[in-house]
MIZAFI-94947 format. One record per residue (C-alpha): residue in one letter; x negated, y negated, z. Coordinates in steps of 0.02 Angstrom, whole numbers. Layout:
N
residu: A | u: X | v: Y | w: Z
...
***
This chain:
393
residu: M | u: 7338 | v: -6236 | w: -803
residu: K | u: 7176 | v: -6228 | w: -858
residu: E | u: 7096 | v: -6202 | w: -705
residu: N | u: 7219 | v: -6039 | w: -686
residu: N | u: 7172 | v: -5987 | w: -860
residu: N | u: 6979 | v: -6004 | w: -812
residu: I | u: 7010 | v: -5904 | w: -652
residu: L | u: 7100 | v: -5764 | w: -770
residu: L | u: 6967 | v: -5777 | w: -900
residu: S | u: 6828 | v: -5753 | w: -760
residu: N | u: 6936 | v: -5606 | w: -670
residu: K | u: 6951 | v: -5510 | w: -842
residu: H | u: 6767 | v: -5526 | w: -869
residu: I | u: 6745 | v: -5455 | w: -696
residu: L | u: 6857 | v: -5323 | w: -729
residu: K | u: 6773 | v: -5305 | w: -908
residu: K | u: 6587 | v: -5271 | w: -794
residu: D | u: 6670 | v: -5162 | w: -672
residu: N | u: 6745 | v: -5052 | w: -794
residu: I | u: 6571 | v: -5046 | w: -905
residu: K | u: 6483 | v: -4995 | w: -725
residu: N | u: 6614 | v: -4860 | w: -685
residu: Q | u: 6593 | v: -4793 | w: -845
residu: K | u: 6383 | v: -4790 | w: -824
residu: Y | u: 6413 | v: -4723 | w: -661
residu: K | u: 6533 | v: -4576 | w: -715
residu: Y | u: 6403 | v: -4545 | w: -865
residu: N | u: 6254 | v: -4546 | w: -745
residu: L | u: 6356 | v: -4436 | w: -638
residu: I | u: 6390 | v: -4308 | w: -763
residu: F | u: 6208 | v: -4325 | w: -837
residu: N | u: 6133 | v: -4293 | w: -660
residu: K | u: 6259 | v: -4148 | w: -629
residu: N | u: 6214 | v: -4079 | w: -800
residu: Y | u: 6023 | v: -4115 | w: -763
residu: N | u: 6044 | v: -4027 | w: -585
residu: R | u: 6119 | v: -3883 | w: -647
residu: R | u: 5971 | v: -3850 | w: -761
residu: T | u: 5853 | v: -3887 | w: -645
residu: Y | u: 5945 | v: -3770 | w: -538
residu: N | u: 5955 | v: -3636 | w: -659
residu: T | u: 5762 | v: -3655 | w: -702
residu: I | u: 5729 | v: -3664 | w: -524
residu: K | u: 5832 | v: -3495 | w: -499
residu: I | u: 5737 | v: -3410 | w: -637
residu: I | u: 5566 | v: -3443 | w: -577
residu: C | u: 5607 | v: -3380 | w: -408
residu: I | u: 5699 | v: -3222 | w: -487
residu: K | u: 5536 | v: -3208 | w: -585
residu: S | u: 5428 | v: -3232 | w: -435
residu: I | u: 5514 | v: -3107 | w: -330
residu: A | u: 5513 | v: -2978 | w: -456
residu: V | u: 5315 | v: -2997 | w: -481
residu: I | u: 5292 | v: -2987 | w: -299
residu: I | u: 5396 | v: -2847 | w: -281
residu: I | u: 5306 | v: -2753 | w: -433
residu: I | u: 5125 | v: -2801 | w: -346
residu: F | u: 5195 | v: -2747 | w: -183
residu: C | u: 5247 | v: -2572 | w: -262
residu: F | u: 5077 | v: -2564 | w: -352
residu: I | u: 4978 | v: -2575 | w: -196
residu: I | u: 5101 | v: -2454 | w: -100
residu: I | u: 5078 | v: -2320 | w: -244
residu: N | u: 4862 | v: -2343 | w: -244
residu: K | u: 4883 | v: -2342 | w: -56
residu: N | u: 4972 | v: -2176 | w: -52
residu: K | u: 4860 | v: -2109 | w: -182
residu: I | u: 4713 | v: -2163 | w: -80
residu: N | u: 4782 | v: -2093 | w: 67
residu: R | u: 4811 | v: -1918 | w: -23
residu: I | u: 4639 | v: -1910 | w: -74
residu: Q | u: 4589 | v: -1949 | w: 100
residu: E | u: 4713 | v: -1826 | w: 189
residu: F | u: 4657 | v: -1689 | w: 32
residu: Y | u: 4483 | v: -1728 | w: 101
residu: Q | u: 4510 | v: -1720 | w: 288
residu: K | u: 4600 | v: -1543 | w: 278
residu: I | u: 4441 | v: -1479 | w: 160
residu: F | u: 4330 | v: -1544 | w: 307
residu: Y | u: 4442 | v: -1494 | w: 449
residu: K | u: 4473 | v: -1653 | w: 525
residu: N | u: 4646 | v: -1636 | w: 531
residu: T | u: 4739 | v: -1448 | w: 591
residu: G | u: 4791 | v: -1324 | w: 474
residu: D | u: 4736 | v: -1230 | w: 331
residu: I | u: 4620 | v: -1331 | w: 194
residu: F | u: 4715 | v: -1280 | w: 24
residu: N | u: 4897 | v: -1337 | w: 72
residu: F | u: 4853 | v: -1487 | w: -15
residu: S | u: 4822 | v: -1530 | w: -210
residu: L | u: 4793 | v: -1663 | w: -320
residu: K | u: 4971 | v: -1656 | w: -392
residu: Y | u: 4948 | v: -1832 | w: -469
residu: D | u: 4808 | v: -1759 | w: -585
residu: E | u: 4878 | v: -1600 | w: -675
residu: Y | u: 4715 | v: -1524 | w: -729
residu: N | u: 4707 | v: -1649 | w: -881
residu: E | u: 4540 | v: -1731 | w: -948
residu: T | u: 4511 | v: -1839 | w: -812
residu: I | u: 4490 | v: -1701 | w: -681
residu: D | u: 4292 | v: -1713 | w: -702
residu: K | u: 4326 | v: -1889 | w: -623
residu: N | u: 4431 | v: -1856 | w: -486
residu: Y | u: 4331 | v: -1715 | w: -408
residu: K | u: 4176 | v: -1817 | w: -434
residu: Y | u: 4258 | v: -1961 | w: -345
residu: L | u: 4301 | v: -1840 | w: -193
residu: Q | u: 4131 | v: -1777 | w: -193
residu: N | u: 4047 | v: -1963 | w: -177
residu: Y | u: 4173 | v: -2004 | w: -51
residu: F | u: 4104 | v: -1848 | w: 45
residu: C | u: 3924 | v: -1901 | w: 19
residu: D | u: 3959 | v: -2085 | w: 59
residu: K | u: 4039 | v: -2051 | w: 219
residu: P | u: 3938 | v: -1914 | w: 306
residu: N | u: 3981 | v: -1943 | w: 487
residu: E | u: 4171 | v: -1940 | w: 458
residu: N | u: 4161 | v: -1787 | w: 354
residu: L | u: 4040 | v: -1701 | w: 483
residu: N | u: 4083 | v: -1522 | w: 547
residu: E | u: 3971 | v: -1504 | w: 694
residu: E | u: 4040 | v: -1307 | w: 698
residu: I | u: 3967 | v: -1284 | w: 525
residu: E | u: 3814 | v: -1389 | w: 553
residu: N | u: 3767 | v: -1265 | w: 676
residu: K | u: 3761 | v: -1139 | w: 565
residu: I | u: 3665 | v: -1199 | w: 424
residu: K | u: 3497 | v: -1278 | w: 379
residu: K | u: 3381 | v: -1344 | w: 232
residu: A | u: 3287 | v: -1229 | w: 136
residu: K | u: 3176 | v: -1255 | w: -35
residu: I | u: 3192 | v: -1197 | w: -206
residu: D | u: 3046 | v: -1177 | w: -308
residu: F | u: 3099 | v: -1099 | w: -499
residu: K | u: 3029 | v: -1138 | w: -657
residu: G | u: 2963 | v: -1299 | w: -611
residu: Q | u: 3116 | v: -1341 | w: -520
residu: K | u: 3090 | v: -1403 | w: -346
residu: F | u: 3222 | v: -1450 | w: -222
residu: E | u: 3323 | v: -1442 | w: -63
residu: M | u: 3480 | v: -1354 | w: -15
residu: F | u: 3574 | v: -1315 | w: 134
residu: V | u: 3599 | v: -1116 | w: 163
residu: Y | u: 3660 | v: -1008 | w: 311
residu: K | u: 3532 | v: -974 | w: 447
residu: F | u: 3569 | v: -783 | w: 458
residu: D | u: 3703 | v: -657 | w: 401
residu: D | u: 3695 | v: -713 | w: 221
residu: I | u: 3599 | v: -637 | w: 84
residu: V | u: 3612 | v: -780 | w: -40
residu: S | u: 3524 | v: -892 | w: 105
residu: N | u: 3405 | v: -759 | w: 158
residu: S | u: 3325 | v: -746 | w: -34
residu: I | u: 3327 | v: -936 | w: -38
residu: I | u: 3224 | v: -948 | w: 118
residu: V | u: 3101 | v: -800 | w: 90
residu: N | u: 3093 | v: -815 | w: -97
residu: H | u: 3141 | v: -996 | w: -124
residu: Q | u: 3263 | v: -939 | w: -253
residu: Y | u: 3404 | v: -810 | w: -291
residu: E | u: 3438 | v: -689 | w: -435
residu: G | u: 3295 | v: -767 | w: -543
residu: N | u: 3298 | v: -637 | w: -660
residu: Y | u: 3473 | v: -689 | w: -702
residu: I | u: 3460 | v: -867 | w: -689
residu: N | u: 3317 | v: -824 | w: -839
residu: K | u: 3455 | v: -741 | w: -937
residu: F | u: 3560 | v: -885 | w: -898
residu: L | u: 3443 | v: -1003 | w: -962
residu: N | u: 3397 | v: -917 | w: -1117
residu: A | u: 3578 | v: -904 | w: -1183
residu: L | u: 3593 | v: -1090 | w: -1141
residu: Q | u: 3457 | v: -1154 | w: -1248
residu: F | u: 3509 | v: -1015 | w: -1386
residu: Y | u: 3669 | v: -1114 | w: -1394
residu: S | u: 3589 | v: -1276 | w: -1383
residu: Q | u: 3488 | v: -1237 | w: -1529
residu: K | u: 3618 | v: -1148 | w: -1621
residu: K | u: 3741 | v: -1290 | w: -1600
residu: K | u: 3620 | v: -1433 | w: -1623
residu: L | u: 3666 | v: -1509 | w: -1444
residu: D | u: 3585 | v: -1587 | w: -1300
residu: N | u: 3576 | v: -1493 | w: -1129
residu: K | u: 3690 | v: -1642 | w: -1059
residu: Q | u: 3825 | v: -1601 | w: -1194
residu: I | u: 3839 | v: -1410 | w: -1124
residu: Y | u: 3949 | v: -1336 | w: -999
residu: F | u: 3906 | v: -1186 | w: -873
residu: I | u: 4065 | v: -1126 | w: -773
residu: D | u: 4004 | v: -1033 | w: -623
residu: V | u: 4162 | v: -948 | w: -529
residu: G | u: 4122 | v: -898 | w: -340
residu: A | u: 3991 | v: -1019 | w: -342
residu: N | u: 3939 | v: -977 | w: -154
residu: I | u: 3831 | v: -1109 | w: -85
residu: G | u: 3797 | v: -1165 | w: -260
residu: C | u: 3629 | v: -1097 | w: -316
residu: H | u: 3663 | v: -1032 | w: -486
residu: S | u: 3757 | v: -1193 | w: -524
residu: F | u: 3589 | v: -1311 | w: -448
residu: L | u: 3462 | v: -1229 | w: -539
residu: I | u: 3557 | v: -1231 | w: -709
residu: G | u: 3618 | v: -1410 | w: -678
residu: K | u: 3446 | v: -1459 | w: -636
residu: H | u: 3403 | v: -1421 | w: -812
residu: G | u: 3522 | v: -1558 | w: -884
residu: Y | u: 3673 | v: -1443 | w: -900
residu: N | u: 3847 | v: -1475 | w: -840
residu: V | u: 3908 | v: -1372 | w: -714
residu: L | u: 4094 | v: -1347 | w: -665
residu: S | u: 4102 | v: -1230 | w: -509
residu: F | u: 4242 | v: -1144 | w: -425
residu: E | u: 4223 | v: -1080 | w: -247
residu: A | u: 4377 | v: -1043 | w: -127
residu: N | u: 4283 | v: -1008 | w: 16
residu: K | u: 4302 | v: -1179 | w: 127
residu: I | u: 4121 | v: -1150 | w: 220
residu: N | u: 4045 | v: -1131 | w: 62
residu: N | u: 4127 | v: -1285 | w: -12
residu: Y | u: 4059 | v: -1375 | w: 150
residu: I | u: 3894 | v: -1318 | w: 98
residu: L | u: 3922 | v: -1343 | w: -91
residu: Y | u: 3960 | v: -1539 | w: -51
residu: K | u: 3816 | v: -1556 | w: 62
residu: N | u: 3701 | v: -1502 | w: -69
residu: F | u: 3766 | v: -1601 | w: -195
residu: C | u: 3737 | v: -1744 | w: -95
residu: L | u: 3556 | v: -1701 | w: -86
residu: N | u: 3549 | v: -1664 | w: -268
residu: K | u: 3659 | v: -1795 | w: -364
residu: D | u: 3542 | v: -1799 | w: -504
residu: V | u: 3659 | v: -1639 | w: -554
residu: N | u: 3808 | v: -1656 | w: -665
residu: L | u: 3902 | v: -1546 | w: -560
residu: T | u: 4089 | v: -1520 | w: -530
residu: I | u: 4156 | v: -1442 | w: -381
residu: I | u: 4342 | v: -1352 | w: -391
residu: N | u: 4380 | v: -1287 | w: -211
residu: K | u: 4501 | v: -1160 | w: -279
residu: G | u: 4496 | v: -974 | w: -307
residu: L | u: 4554 | v: -912 | w: -476
residu: D | u: 4677 | v: -784 | w: -538
residu: E | u: 4799 | v: -731 | w: -689
residu: E | u: 4937 | v: -833 | w: -605
residu: E | u: 4969 | v: -975 | w: -470
residu: K | u: 4983 | v: -914 | w: -287
residu: I | u: 4931 | v: -927 | w: -127
residu: C | u: 4810 | v: -774 | w: -48
residu: K | u: 4719 | v: -750 | w: 94
residu: L | u: 4513 | v: -739 | w: 87
residu: K | u: 4420 | v: -622 | w: 198
residu: I | u: 4241 | v: -633 | w: 236
residu: S | u: 4107 | v: -513 | w: 258
residu: P | u: 4023 | v: -532 | w: 425
residu: K | u: 3854 | v: -479 | w: 380
residu: N | u: 3856 | v: -578 | w: 213
residu: K | u: 3945 | v: -743 | w: 272
residu: G | u: 3944 | v: -822 | w: 109
residu: D | u: 4022 | v: -666 | w: 14
residu: G | u: 4212 | v: -667 | w: 15
residu: A | u: 4363 | v: -547 | w: -51
residu: I | u: 4518 | v: -620 | w: -116
residu: F | u: 4696 | v: -513 | w: -44
residu: C | u: 4862 | v: -563 | w: -114
residu: D | u: 4955 | v: -406 | w: -13
residu: N | u: 4933 | v: -329 | w: 142
residu: R | u: 4817 | v: -212 | w: 97
residu: E | u: 4656 | v: -297 | w: 168
residu: Q | u: 4626 | v: -178 | w: 303
residu: A | u: 4581 | v: -49 | w: 168
residu: Y | u: 4426 | v: -131 | w: 111
residu: E | u: 4315 | v: -125 | w: 261
residu: Y | u: 4154 | v: -210 | w: 208
residu: F | u: 4266 | v: -376 | w: 217
residu: S | u: 4307 | v: -367 | w: 399
residu: G | u: 4259 | v: -537 | w: 469
residu: E | u: 4362 | v: -702 | w: 468
residu: V | u: 4522 | v: -727 | w: 366
residu: Y | u: 4575 | v: -893 | w: 290
residu: N | u: 4750 | v: -906 | w: 247
residu: N | u: 4842 | v: -1008 | w: 103
residu: I | u: 4713 | v: -998 | w: -10
residu: E | u: 4772 | v: -1087 | w: -167
residu: L | u: 4730 | v: -975 | w: -330
residu: T | u: 4744 | v: -1071 | w: -483
residu: T | u: 4702 | v: -1015 | w: -674
residu: L | u: 4576 | v: -1060 | w: -801
residu: S | u: 4720 | v: -1092 | w: -911
residu: K | u: 4769 | v: -1232 | w: -820
residu: Y | u: 4606 | v: -1321 | w: -852
residu: I | u: 4595 | v: -1285 | w: -1051
residu: K | u: 4637 | v: -1455 | w: -1090
residu: F | u: 4496 | v: -1520 | w: -1024
residu: L | u: 4389 | v: -1366 | w: -1056
residu: S | u: 4442 | v: -1375 | w: -1239
residu: K | u: 4343 | v: -1529 | w: -1259
residu: K | u: 4183 | v: -1469 | w: -1193
residu: N | u: 4047 | v: -1356 | w: -1266
residu: V | u: 4068 | v: -1215 | w: -1143
residu: A | u: 3920 | v: -1099 | w: -1176
residu: L | u: 3930 | v: -988 | w: -1018
residu: M | u: 4040 | v: -925 | w: -874
residu: K | u: 3976 | v: -815 | w: -741
residu: I | u: 4098 | v: -729 | w: -616
residu: D | u: 4057 | v: -659 | w: -448
residu: A | u: 4235 | v: -621 | w: -374
residu: E | u: 4229 | v: -454 | w: -280
residu: G | u: 4342 | v: -351 | w: -411
residu: Y | u: 4441 | v: -494 | w: -460
residu: E | u: 4343 | v: -530 | w: -607
residu: G | u: 4473 | v: -445 | w: -746
residu: K | u: 4621 | v: -555 | w: -658
residu: I | u: 4536 | v: -710 | w: -677
residu: I | u: 4484 | v: -686 | w: -875
residu: K | u: 4664 | v: -631 | w: -897
residu: G | u: 4713 | v: -812 | w: -815
residu: G | u: 4607 | v: -894 | w: -960
residu: K | u: 4648 | v: -791 | w: -1114
residu: E | u: 4637 | v: -938 | w: -1215
residu: I | u: 4472 | v: -957 | w: -1190
residu: I | u: 4444 | v: -781 | w: -1254
residu: M | u: 4559 | v: -794 | w: -1401
residu: D | u: 4550 | v: -981 | w: -1456
residu: Y | u: 4385 | v: -1032 | w: -1395
residu: H | u: 4270 | v: -883 | w: -1385
residu: I | u: 4171 | v: -935 | w: -1263
residu: P | u: 4015 | v: -858 | w: -1315
residu: F | u: 3926 | v: -773 | w: -1144
residu: I | u: 4018 | v: -722 | w: -1002
residu: M | u: 3920 | v: -618 | w: -860
residu: F | u: 4015 | v: -533 | w: -721
residu: E | u: 3996 | v: -397 | w: -586
residu: F | u: 4086 | v: -252 | w: -651
residu: S | u: 4150 | v: -119 | w: -534
residu: V | u: 4272 | v: 24 | w: -570
residu: R | u: 4313 | v: 44 | w: -389
residu: L | u: 4342 | v: -134 | w: -350
residu: F | u: 4434 | v: -171 | w: -523
residu: K | u: 4558 | v: -20 | w: -482
residu: F | u: 4562 | v: -86 | w: -297
residu: H | u: 4640 | v: -251 | w: -364
residu: Q | u: 4756 | v: -138 | w: -477
residu: T | u: 4665 | v: -211 | w: -649
residu: D | u: 4698 | v: -93 | w: -778
residu: I | u: 4510 | v: -70 | w: -838
residu: L | u: 4523 | v: 18 | w: -999
residu: E | u: 4662 | v: -126 | w: -1064
residu: F | u: 4562 | v: -261 | w: -1007
residu: L | u: 4406 | v: -209 | w: -1077
residu: T | u: 4496 | v: -166 | w: -1248
residu: F | u: 4566 | v: -355 | w: -1239
residu: L | u: 4392 | v: -425 | w: -1231
residu: K | u: 4326 | v: -299 | w: -1370
residu: D | u: 4483 | v: -344 | w: -1492
residu: N | u: 4429 | v: -517 | w: -1472
residu: G | u: 4261 | v: -487 | w: -1534
residu: Y | u: 4146 | v: -454 | w: -1377
residu: K | u: 4020 | v: -309 | w: -1361
residu: F | u: 3958 | v: -264 | w: -1178
residu: S | u: 3779 | v: -232 | w: -1116
residu: S | u: 3703 | v: -190 | w: -945
residu: I | u: 3544 | v: -262 | w: -1004
residu: D | u: 3547 | v: -443 | w: -1065
residu: F | u: 3660 | v: -562 | w: -1181
residu: F | u: 3541 | v: -497 | w: -1335
residu: S | u: 3518 | v: -318 | w: -1302
residu: K | u: 3547 | v: -227 | w: -1458
residu: K | u: 3601 | v: -74 | w: -1333
residu: N | u: 3792 | v: -96 | w: -1314
residu: I | u: 3918 | v: 1 | w: -1213
residu: S | u: 4104 | v: 37 | w: -1259
residu: P | u: 4246 | v: 34 | w: -1141
residu: E | u: 4281 | v: 213 | w: -1123
residu: E | u: 4092 | v: 220 | w: -1080
residu: L | u: 4112 | v: 79 | w: -961
residu: I | u: 4267 | v: 148 | w: -853
residu: K | u: 4140 | v: 302 | w: -814
residu: Y | u: 4017 | v: 192 | w: -701
residu: N | u: 4018 | v: 243 | w: -535
residu: N | u: 3914 | v: 110 | w: -474
residu: P | u: 3927 | v: -85 | w: -504
residu: I | u: 3831 | v: -170 | w: -650
residu: N | u: 3809 | v: -341 | w: -693
residu: L | u: 3904 | v: -340 | w: -867
residu: F | u: 3842 | v: -465 | w: -1001
residu: V | u: 3977 | v: -498 | w: -1136
residu: V | u: 3938 | v: -593 | w: -1297
residu: Y | u: 4043 | v: -655 | w: -1423
residu: E | u: 3961 | v: -553 | w: -1552
residu: K | u: 3996 | v: -663 | w: -1710
residu: F | u: 3903 | v: -810 | w: -1612
residu: I | u: 3733 | v: -727 | w: -1608
residu: E | u: 3735 | v: -650 | w: -1778
***
């Protein structure tokens, strides 16, 4: 009986131990299950975040790669590595904001850094180096070998329109002294820059230069000249200007290859002087598109040479006249060409006069002024000096 009791107690003890073990096992099982669930959730969150980071990095690379590809495509079209017209592509991601200066300079440097990739043998055969020697500035430029008025003057005289360069420099110096600014703080706008003679001569004196040029061969030469003269703070914008954005044609004179005229209709046949090559799909923009950029700069002088398109160009940048009153403007004035491009001459000149500008055919500082009514009677083209009168008082 005693033995049986001992066995019974022993079994109860074993059962008790088993129950305790089972409870511990269940507890451990529950704990491990919860621990595994937390671990799983943590790992899940880490994986999701890692995948998200990878996707973001991948998208960033793709976006920037597309951006770089667009820049390269833009450049290739400018320098004819691809077929098609050059101005079908533009920097849409940079809507003429204050970084435009940096973006275009990036493109200029890209051209200089990879000359073999951007080389155009057809154009290279038409150009050569020539020396500029004017007012202490000596440097080299690429020019057309023949059939170009600007290039011929540089080859023979080592400068082009030196008398006008002097007048520009006098006006810029006056602006610098009046505003108490260094040359490097002042901007010169060169519309119809051609191969860059005015741009580089002004830039060599330390001024910033913003050059617009629609002729694709001129643009190629401009970039080549930038590579030769990187000390000039020059920004080249390879577009034409108008009073509104549009796509037009550019016709070249066979006797003056650097010269060209914009035509936005079918009347180009009426202008026989420009009977050479025709470039289609020339992109025209407006000065107003650059106003955000220009309004933060000290723009002292604007020169326009656009074969009768001058009126439309100024109309496309009314803010520069009405709000910012750029003090000095010089453009070729031709009654015949203005009428050809359907500009209301008297309305245009009156607009300038009403905004405080006066006109002279001699100099920016001449006291002999011409009225709009007198100007519309001029038969021959003249270079017109337009001055914001209050600035020089």
